N, C-alpha and C positions, 0 to 999 in steps of 0.2 A: 609672577608677572601677570598671569591671567586674572587674578583677583583685582589688581590695580586697574586693568582694562575694564573689567565688569563694573567697578565702582564709578569710573569715569563715564561709562556708557549710561549707567543709571542716572547720573547727574545731567545727562544730555550733552556731555562734552565729546566732540569728535575731532579728528585731525584731517577731515576731508579737504580743508583748505591747503593742507601741506602738499608739497610737490614730491611725489615718490619717484625714485629713479630705479630702473631695472639695470642691475649690474652684470648679471649673467643668466643665461638660459641654456639648459642642456636637456635635450629630449631624445626619447627612444620609444617608438611605437605609441602606446597609450599612456606612457609616463613622462613627466617632465619635472625638472628641478629648477627653481627660480630663486635668485638672490636679489633682494631689493634693499634700498635704504631711504631714509627720510630724516629730516631735522625738524624736531618739534620742541618748541620752547628752549632752543639752544642746545639740545641734546640730540646726537645722531643715533638712530636706531637701525639695526640690520635685521631683516626677516629672511628666513630660509623656508621656502614652500615646496612641498612635494605635491604635484598635481596629477590627477587621474582623468583621462579622457573618457567621458560617458556619452550616451546617446545624444543628450541635448547640450553638450559643451564640456568645459573643463571644471573640475571640482577640486577643492583643496582636500587632500587626503591626510596631510600632516603639516604642522607648522612649528617653527621655533623662532623666537625673536628676543631681542634685548638690546640694551645700550651697547654701542660699539666699544671695544676695548680702547683705552688711551694709547696714543701712538708713542 
């Protein structure tokens, strides 16, 4: 999935016009987990982010994403 994202970025394609939704946030101290989703070109994608609080804000420590499974 990362290669596809990189290829799109190289072509100048972004999904910034897409509306991201935050589905869940769980935090404890300097760590937080966030689940988001977005629909791009008719496909729903789900992201899971692990965030780390640093001196100047939150940083993504790990990420996993992909198309949502069919219902």
